[in-house]
C-alpha positions, 0 to 999 in steps of 0.5 A: 251425825252417827259414828256408826256404819250400822245400827240395828235397834230393837230387832224382833223376829218370830216364827210361829209365835215363838220369838227367835229375836226379842229386841236385839241391838247391835252397832258397828263402826267403819273398820271395826270387827264386832264378835257376835257370840251366843249358844246354838239357837241363841239367834245369831244367824237369824239376826244376820239373815234379818240384816242381809234381807234373807228375811226381808223388811216387813217380816221383822220388827225394829229398825236398821240404820245403814250409813245414817239412813233407814235400810228397808231391803227386800232382797239380798241383791239390795243389801249387797248393792248397799255393801252388806255381804254375808258369808254363810256357814253353809257355803253357797258355791256351785261345785261344777262351775270354775272358781272364777265363775263362782266368784263372779256369779251374778256380777259377771263381766261382759263384752259388747254384745253380752258375751262373757269376758272370761279373760278379765274375770280370770285375771281378776279372780287370780288377783283376788286369790293372790290377795288372799295368799292362795295363788296356787289355786287354778281359777279355771278349775271347778270348785269341786276340785278343792277342799273345804278350806279352799272353798271358804277362801273362795267365798271370801274372794266372792265377797271382796269382789262385791266391794263389801263395806260390811262383811258378815262371817258366819263360822268362817273357820269351821273347815279351815286348818290352823294355817288357813285360819291365820291367813283368814285373820290376817285378811280381816286385819287388812280389811279393817285397815281399809275401813271395811267393817266386819261381824265375826260369828264364831264358837272359837273364842280364841279367834274372837279374842284375836280379831274382834274389837268389840263383843256382843253376846246374845242368849235365847234371842235377847241382848246380854251385853256389848263390851270392848274386847280389851275388857273381856276374856274367854271365860267372861264371854262363856259366862255371858253366853251360857248364863253360868260359869263353866269351870272345866270345859272337859267334864270328867265322868268316871268310867272304867275301861274293860276288855277289848270288844272291837277290833279293826284289822288291816283297813286300806282305803283308796282315793275315790278319783285315783284308785292307785292312791291310798288314803288309808294304808293298812291300819289296825287297832283295838277298842275296849269296852267303855273306852273313849278313843280319840283319833288325831292327825292333820287335815287330810291324814285319812281319819274320816276315810278310816271311820267311814270305811269302818261304818261302810259309808266310804264312797271309794274302794276299801278293804278291812275286817271289823270284829266285835266280841271276837266275831267278824261282823258285816259292816259293808253298808251303814244299814248292816253296821247299825244292825251289828251295833256299830253307829256313826255321827258323820262329819258332814252333817248337812249331806250325810247326817240329816234328811232336810225335807223331814221334820226334827222328830222324823229325823230322830227316829229314822234309824229305828222306825221298825221299832214303831211299826205295827203291821202296816202302820207306824205307832205315831204316839209311841214314836212321838213319846220317844222323840220328846224323850230324846229332845229332853235328854239332848237339851235340843232347842226346838219349838216342836218336833214337827218343824223342819230340821233345817229350821234348827241351828247347826248345833241343834241339828248335830244333837238331833243326829246324835239322838238318832244314832243313840236310839239304836243303842249302839255297842260302838259309837263313832263320832266324826268331828262331833262338836264342829260348829257347836257352842261351848255350852253344847260341847260341854253337854256332848262331852258329858254325854260321852262320859255317861255312855262310856260309863254304861259300857258303850265304846266310843271312837271320836275324830277331832281336829281340835287337839285340846278336845282330843286330849280333854276327853279321850282315854287313849289317842291314835295318831294318823298321818298320811293314811298311816298309824303313827302313834297309839298313846294312853292319855296320861300326861300326853301333850299336844306337842307329842301328838303333833310330833307323832303326826309328822313322824314316820309310820310306826310298827305295831311293836313300837306303839307307846303302851307304857301305861297299859 
């Protein structure tokens, strides 16, 4: 009798003749947490879709043994009934339904006659929220009333309600704050103690190290190694993932910082739902030629609102002036911003970065289609040549540019969005959380590209929730707290503690900005 709850042996999955999985093995014991690591496009999510029957039995080769018996599931309902529950990276909540309705979707409690037993569902939902240590959630309110961190915890509550024996978490902390991540890891420890098995997929290797008992690494659809976490460290995981050592996670591309070329003056953004509340309160700053300006702050500080307003994509009321090369430019819409030389890679890749119905190549050239137009026709040959060059430059993993962009991993979709913006040849490039959901190898490539662009004279604004990243790549750091500017630091001997202290401090006057190194 096997000690394993799950055994996946020799799993092969192909798309159009290309093997996304080429003989993958993975085993999980009851109460064990296995970290599944690999670069974007390595096959992690594909493997879990095989397991959860998103790709049903018969569409892949190999075998799955579940609790000692072959698993031949043809639907997600079958795998969930067996106790296998997956929480996808892209959340599957219905925004207009209540928290309780989302938790019980497909598993509703009913009264005699078939009517919904709402009091029982509310009571159970509240109990689940207390178990997850978020009792302040009103389970009667629509999910849309809560941010990404809360929504991730609601997804976990859904899984717990299905009495999962194996819980698959695909990038579960990508939208969580540090305190929420701590809660999540504590929840997983509690589940392990109850005998629930977990597969934890994350690019945040510190989390993998903290919660996982075993680490399985896959690369290019092949199984590389499975090792006890006690015998591993983050450096070894990275080496196995990328097939080479990365000695410095933040490459230093030499670039010089020139004169001031960009200026944001008196930007104020008002809340979409409550116009009396300011999300950004009278922020002004400058940006120099070839400078990488990091914007740091706690979640909800107003960073995304600020850069969205600069680009003309903020959905609520806002005011402010944008100046480039000493002249005020019109950035009231993204189209006008792009035309003026200001481009942005948005935080929400799924809703704002890609067009899901279009192919990879069509997404890449979307912002510059006019350059390929010949009277009433598109020069398809010239467009395709440009697409192939960008795919090569960005190391974008795709079998061909005609595949739907939704067939790519999240990290490769991010590269496609970045390629789209770079084709416009921007003077100023805004990157809002550019490496969220991106593996360490791809992060390195993005940092390196940022350095190359800066050396070419492109000015870069980067918003990131990872302070190590902000300090690793920025020449200067703005700190925002509660919608106000709280620090402007040259990045020399700047520490995370000092940035956090500024984020939690009182707003600064412009005459007190730290410019010791200027």
